[in-house]
Residue, then its C-alpha position, 0 to 999 in steps of 0.5 A: m169044270a175049268v173047260g165048261q167055264s172057258m166055254l162059257t166065257l168064250l160064248s159070252l164074248f161071241l154074244i157081245a160081238a154079235s150084238e154090236p151094230p155093223p159099221p156104217a156103209a161107205a158112200s158110193p163114188q158116183s153119188p156125192a155125200p151129203a153136206t151133213s149127215e147125222l151118224a149113230p151114237a158112238n157109245a149107244g146104250e151108255a149115253p143118256e137119251g138124246a145125248r152124244r150125236i155125231f154129224r158130218t159136215r163139209k165146212s171148215l172149223d172156222q166156218l162152224e165156230k163162227c156160225l155157232t157162235d154168232k147164232l147161239s150167242k143171241v140166246g145164251e152164252v158161248t165159250s170156245v175152247p181149243i184142246e188137242g186139235i178139237k175146239t169145243l163150244m160150251y153153250r149155257t143159259t141160266d136154266e139148264p145144264p151146259m150144251m158141249i159141241d166138239l168141232a173136229p171137221p169133217s165131224v161135229t159131235l154133240t157130247t150132251k143132249f140139245a139145249i131147248g131150242t138149239e137143235p135147229i140152230v145147230r143143224a143150220c150151222l152144219 
């Protein structure tokens, strides 16, 4: 019976590993990387729909923070919090939950879903 349980456990681990998506392909050296791109969610299947989106950018931390703060503050309140080499921007309005954006170039991670009307603003700043 113990051998059967071991085989079942091993088979389960194999199936879990086989169901994970392959890592993203590296860009070829001949073609330059786009200025921004969106990567697959890091925790696909765990986050609510529309949450946890990772983008790539060529902009600096200062450029990203200034653009996002300037544009988002016209339609809501923006707070910036530096935490362990990452700057987190929190955007909020009175009628919906806060939107959180982690800035750590070359990655920009939206850890919540986009607040209403903010997706074009965020994408323009990337």
